C-alpha positions in Angstrom: 53.0 85.0 113.2 55.9 86.4 112.2 58.5 88.7 114.9 61.4 90.4 113.3 63.9 91.9 115.1 64.8 95.2 112.8 68.6 95.4 114.0 69.0 91.9 112.0 69.5 92.4 108.1 66.3 90.5 107.5 64.5 92.7 110.3 66.0 95.9 107.9 65.1 94.5 104.6 61.5 94.0 106.0 61.0 97.4 107.2 62.2 98.7 103.9 59.9 96.8 101.8 56.5 97.7 104.3 57.6 100.8 105.3 58.1 100.2 109.0 58.4 103.8 110.7 58.1 103.2 114.0 58.2 99.9 116.4 55.8 98.6 117.2 53.7 98.1 113.6 51.8 95.0 113.3 51.6 94.1 109.7 48.9 91.5 108.4 49.6 90.4 104.7 46.7 88.5 102.3 47.2 85.8 100.6 49.5 88.0 98.0 52.0 89.0 99.9 50.1 92.7 100.1 49.7 94.7 103.2 45.8 93.7 104.3 46.1 95.4 107.9 48.6 97.4 109.3 48.2 99.2 112.8 51.2 101.5 114.4 51.5 101.4 118.4 51.0 98.5 120.7 47.8 96.8 119.3 45.0 95.3 122.1 44.4 91.2 122.0 40.7 91.9 120.1 42.3 94.0 117.5 44.9 91.0 116.5 42.1 88.7 116.8 40.0 90.7 114.9 42.3 91.2 112.0 44.3 87.7 111.7 42.7 84.9 109.7 
């Protein structure tokens, strides 16, 4: 699990790469670095647990 500050350079680069347009956004990436799950807004704990391997 990684939390990024979108005001930092790394955060801005990640937001551009993954097309993040709102905060908070939860992304689950597969082994190839592709987005396997995306949720914009505050996810519930059960939602996170269900989608994070």
